N, C-alpha and C positions, 0 to 999 in steps of 0.2 A: 402348791399353787397350781392346780390344774385349771384350765379354762381356755377360752379362745385367746389366740395370740394377738399381737397388735394388728390393727386394720391398716392395710397398705392401699394407697390409691394408685391406680395405674398411671404410668408416665403420660405426660401431656401429648406426646406424639401418638400414642396408642388411642387416646380419645379422639383426636382429629382424624386418624385413619379409619376409625369406626364410623364417624359421622360423615366423612367425605373421603371415599377411597381414592379419589383423584386429587388429593390435596397438594397444592403447589407451593404453599408457604406464604401466600400474599394476603389471604383473608380467611376467616373461619367460615364465612358464607360461601357456599359452593359457586354460586353465580358470580359473585364479586371476585372470588379467587381466580376463576377462569378469565374474567374480563381484565383483571389487573395483571395476570400472567401474560396474556396476549398483548396488552399495551406495553408492558415492560420489554418483552422480546421484540416487538415491532420497533419500539423506540431504539433499543440497543442495536439491533441489526441495521436500522436506517442510519444511525450515527456512524457505525463502523463503515458502511458502504460509502457514505458521503465524505467523511473525513479521510478514509483510505483513498478515495478517488482524488481528492484535493492534494493529499500528500504525494501521490504518484505523479500528478500533473506538475507539481512544482519541484520535483527532483531535479538536480543539476543535469546538464547535458552530458550524458554518458559517452565517454570517449571523444568528446568535443566534436561530434559528428555534425551537429547543426551549425556550430561555429565554422567548421571547415567548409561546409557548403556555402555559407554566406561569404566567407573570405574568397572562395574560388569564383563566385559570381562577381564580386567586386574586381578581382584581378582580370576576369574576362572583359568586363565593361571598360576597364582602364586600357587594356591592350587594344581593344577595338577602337576606342577613342583616339589612341595614338597611331593607329594603323599598323601595329606590330602583329606578327603571327601569334596565335594563342599559345603555341608551344615552341620554345627555342630549339633548334636542332642540336645545340651543344649546351649542356648544363653549365660547364665551365668555359671560360674564354680560352680557345686553343693557343693563342699567342702567349699566354701566361703560364702554360704548362711546360714543364721540362720533361721530355720523354727520352727514353734510352735510344741510342742510335739503332736503326734497323740493321739486322744481320744478314 
């Protein structure tokens, strides 16, 4: 049984690469392929930028820095309203401390 062997068709990817060397996998038409590729990448990158920005904006207060600032401003206003100094000279009441006798 001599004769020609079975006829093999080229793989589908080879057909597309011969028709459109810049094939991106979105459409067999070269113009539609480029348009769909650009639309998909623009949409994807836009979504990542917008959602990433929203995610970063709504992250919790790292190290409670914003809370500490607000609390300090409240304390300053309260002390100014009461006529007290902003910072006490002694953190603890010296009358309540038991100190060793001076030598």
